[in-house]
Each structure stands twice: as structure tokens, then as C-alpha cells.
VEXMARSE-488661 format. One record per residue (C-alpha): x, y, z. Coordinates in pm, whole numbers, padded with zeros to 5 digits. Each point is the difference from the previous one (the first is absolute). Last residue first. Example, Ala and Ser with C-alpha at 12.3 -4.5 7.8 and 13.67 -1.06 7.14 Angstrom:
<<01367; -00106; 00714>>
<<-00137; -00344; 00066>>
END
This chain:
<<00490; 00045; 01729>>
<<-00026; -00372; -00089>>
<<-00330; -00130; 00140>>
<<-00107; -00178; -00322>>
<<00303; -00230; 00035>>
<<-00146; -00319; 00147>>
<<00194; -00227; -00242>>
<<-00313; -00170; -00129>>
<<-00203; 00327; 00015>>
<<00260; 00191; -00201>>
<<00007; -00294; -00240>>
<<-00376; -00001; -00041>>
<<-00002; 00373; -00077>>
<<00265; -00050; -00264>>
<<-00206; -00276; -00166>>
<<-00313; 00207; 00026>>
<<00164; 00309; -00151>>
<<00152; -00194; -00290>>
<<-00335; -00167; -00080>>
<<-00190; 00332; 00046>>
<<00240; 00173; -00246>>
<<-00058; -00274; -00252>>
<<-00378; 00034; 00026>>
<<00027; 00378; -00018>>
<<00210; -00020; -00318>>
<<-00260; -00235; -00149>>
<<-00284; 00236; 00076>>
<<00204; 00309; -00122>>
<<00086; -00142; -00349>>
<<-00304; 00141; -00185>>
<<-00004; 00329; 00188>>
<<00372; 00048; -00067>>
<<-00047; -00082; -00368>>
<<-00261; 00269; -00035>>
<<00207; 00248; 00196>>
<<00322; -00044; -00202>>
<<00279; 00202; 00162>>
<<-00135; -00014; 00352>>
<<00039; 00240; 00291>>
<<-00167; 00323; -00109>>
<<-00246; -00159; -00238>>
<<-00102; -00245; 00269>>
<<-00059; 00294; 00239>>
<<-00208; 00195; -00252>>
<<-00225; -00298; -00071>>
<<-00048; -00079; 00372>>
<<-00082; 00363; 00079>>
<<00264; 00224; 00152>>
<<00168; 00000; 00344>>
<<00019; 00344; 00168>>
<<-00205; -00106; 00302>>
<<00260; -00269; 00062>>
<<00247; 00262; 00125>>
<<-00207; 00052; 00316>>
<<00000; -00377; 00073>>
<<00376; -00024; -00050>>
<<00077; 00300; 00225>>
<<-00219; -00136; 00282>>
<<00146; -00348; -00019>>
<<00352; 00149; -00001>>
<<-00069; 00212; 00309>>
<<-00175; -00286; 00180>>
<<00287; -00251; -00023>>
<<-00009; -00264; -00275>>
<<-00029; -00379; 00043>>
<<-00379; -00038; 00011>>
<<-00029; 00268; -00272>>
<<00183; -00232; -00239>>
<<-00280; -00256; -00034>>
<<-00373; 00033; 00061>>
<<00012; 00382; 00035>>
<<00198; 00023; -00325>>
<<-00239; -00215; -00198>>
<<-00303; 00193; 00128>>
<<00163; 00338; -00072>>
<<00116; -00104; -00352>>
<<-00350; -00124; -00093>>
<<-00156; 00312; 00149>>
<<00232; 00236; -00196>>
<<-00027; -00179; -00335>>
<<-00279; 00210; -00154>>
<<-00221; -00184; -00246>>
<<-00006; 00112; -00363>>
<<00185; -00300; -00149>>
<<-00214; -00249; 00197>>
<<00116; -00154; 00321>>
<<00038; -00374; 00077>>
<<00359; -00017; -00119>>
<<00095; 00293; 00230>>
<<-00122; -00198; 00297>>
<<00236; -00290; -00082>>
<<00273; 00251; -00081>>
<<-00028; 00148; 00349>>
<<-00007; -00329; 00186>>
<<00289; -00150; -00200>>
<<00216; 00311; 00028>>
<<-00070; 00023; 00376>>
<<00097; -00363; 00062>>
<<00319; 00056; -00204>>
<<00089; 00285; 00230>>
<<-00014; -00229; 00299>>
<<00227; -00250; -00173>>
<<00245; 00281; -00088>>
<<00029; 00092; 00368>>
<<00031; -00376; 00097>>
<<00285; -00029; -00252>>
<<00217; 00220; 00214>>
<<-00071; -00189; 00320>>
<<00082; -00329; -00172>>
<<00311; 00150; -00159>>
<<00122; 00097; 00346>>
<<00258; 00278; 00040>>
<<00204; -00137; 00289>>
<<00117; 00241; 00271>>
<<-00293; -00077; 00230>>
<<00073; -00378; -00017>>
<<-00315; -00184; 00105>>
<<-00100; -00068; -00363>>
<<00338; -00160; -00069>>
<<-00074; -00320; 00200>>
<<00200; -00196; -00255>>
<<-00288; -00243; -00044>>
<<-00257; 00283; -00029>>
<<00200; 00203; -00247>>
<<00076; -00303; -00220>>
<<-00356; -00137; 00005>>
<<-00142; 00345; -00085>>
<<00226; 00041; -00304>>
<<-00045; -00357; -00117>>
<<-00377; 00048; 00015>>
<<-00007; 00333; -00182>>
<<00218; -00143; -00276>>
<<00353; 00045; -00122>>
<<00124; 00166; 00320>>
<<00194; -00282; 00154>>
<<00182; -00046; -00327>>
<<00174; 00335; 00051>>
<<00168; -00150; 00310>>
<<00165; -00273; -00203>>
<<00093; 00239; -00277>>
<<00175; 00247; 00238>>
<<00005; 00303; -00227>>
<<-00359; 00073; 00111>>
<<-00205; 00141; -00290>>
<<-00334; -00143; 00127>>
<<00037; 00158; 00340>>
<<00083; 00335; -00160>>
<<-00311; -00031; -00221>>
<<-00199; -00038; 00320>>
<<00132; 00334; 00135>>
<<-00072; 00166; -00339>>
<<-00363; -00118; 00001>>
<<-00045; 00132; 00353>>
<<00143; 00342; -00093>>
<<-00228; 00033; -00302>>
<<-00305; -00110; 00200>>
<<00066; 00275; 00258>>
<<00025; 00260; -00273>>
<<-00318; -00131; -00169>>
<<-00201; 00001; 00322>>
<<00068; 00365; 00084>>
<<-00097; 00092; -00356>>
<<-00330; -00180; 00061>>
<<-00262; 00270; -00043>>
<<00253; 00252; -00136>>
<<-00016; -00149; -00352>>
<<-00171; -00328; -00079>>
<<00270; -00042; -00270>>
<<00266; -00066; 00267>>
<<-00205; -00273; 00172>>
<<-00073; -00157; -00344>>
<<00370; 00011; -00089>>
<<00066; -00181; 00328>>
<<-00217; -00286; -00121>>
<<00222; -00035; -00306>>
<<00317; -00029; 00212>>
<<-00207; -00233; 00219>>
<<-00030; -00252; -00283>>
<<00376; -00012; -00031>>
<<00029; -00036; 00379>>
<<-00227; -00301; 00009>>
<<00187; -00148; -00293>>
<<00331; 00018; 00185>>
<<-00155; -00130; 00321>>
<<-00141; -00324; -00141>>
<<-00324; -00085; 00186>>
<<-00086; -00319; 00187>>
<<-00297; -00224; 00073>>
<<-00041; -00269; -00269>>
<<00343; 00026; -00162>>
<<00085; 00357; -00108>>
<<-00244; 00266; -00114>>
<<00212; 00296; -00125>>
<<-00073; -00072; -00363>>
<<-00369; 00077; 00050>>
<<00095; 00317; 00184>>
<<00215; 00096; -00297>>
<<-00280; -00053; -00252>>
<<-00275; 00187; 00181>>
<<00238; 00282; 00093>>
<<00101; 00038; -00367>>
<<-00364; 00005; -00114>>
<<-00079; 00276; 00254>>
<<00280; 00225; -00131>>
<<00003; 00319; 00203>>
<<00135; 00276; -00216>>
<<00357; 00143; -00012>>
<<00113; -00234; -00275>>
<<-00290; 00115; -00216>>
<<00153; 00347; 00000>>
<<-00209; 00292; 00138>>
END
């Protein structure tokens, strides 16, 4: 497998650091760049999260469309998470059933980011020979499972039985395992900063309820 197809933990660490804007905001372009890498992780996990990776891909593409608006003035409304939410709230767009909301779309990625953080945090505490099934199950039940229907939850939990050991999983998804293990704590720290800022903005604008 080519290095370009692997999950680059160091790249996620760097891009999420660059995405931090002002004291409480996140740059959308950088968020999406980091998520491109995160989606590689979902893909490399195999059938366990294949249903997540396809959904993530569609959500990333929708948000890219907002960023590539031909109307420059409107495109500026989607530079950061805060400007995006402010614009959609002030224009009352979230009540328009025909409007594809960027805030609603980002919420799906935000929930996925919580899972990635929880799973990789548990993965970091395992030894090379430890199975990853329980770590994945706990992370999933704490995060994405709360938003998935029963049939998807059941399928995901069954598929987790096929997950390999920590060492085998890292070899599958990362190009340089030793470097990945070294950088993982800093990557997790930056991921948590981005997640917390985004979570705070969803709370500030009262948007956690978006269907």
C-alpha cells in the first residue's frame, strides 16, 4: 500500500494546530484537510466503519462546496466554524427545509471526531499485543453509537470482533508505526483542542439538536 494511502498522524497533528483561529474558533479549510486524513483511517479499518467513511466523504464534499462558492462575499461566511454558524443563524437558514446546512453537515463530522479521539486515546494505552476490539467498542458506545440506529450499531459491534491487535492495526493504517506512536499524544492534544472549540460553538449557538 502506498504511503499516500495511509493515515498520517503527524499530518493531522500539524493541520489541526494550524486550524486554531483566534481564541475560540476553527478554520474550516484546515479542519477539512485534517478530516481527509481521518477518513483514510475509517477506510483502513475495513468493514468496521465502511458505512462511516462513505458518509464522511459526502459531508466533506458538501462543505467543500460551501468553501468554493463563486459568490466571494458569501464564501467568506464559511471561512471559520464561527462565521459559518453566525451566518446561518442570522439568516434563519436552519429552519429552511430546502437548505443544505453547513452547520448540520459539520455536526456529523464533529461526532466522528469525538469517536476518533476516544478510540485513539485508548489505542495509545494498549501494548502492541493487546486486542483493540474492546477499546473500539467502548469508544463507539460513548460517541457515534448514540446517533446511529440499532441496525447500524449492531453491525458495527459485530464487525469489531475482527479487529487485530494494537500493533497489527497501527501497521495496517500507518506508514511509520514508530513515528506514529511518538506523535500520537500531540496529535490527540490538538484534536481535543479542535473538538472542544467546535463543541463550545455548537453549545453557544444551540445547534446540538440539528437532525
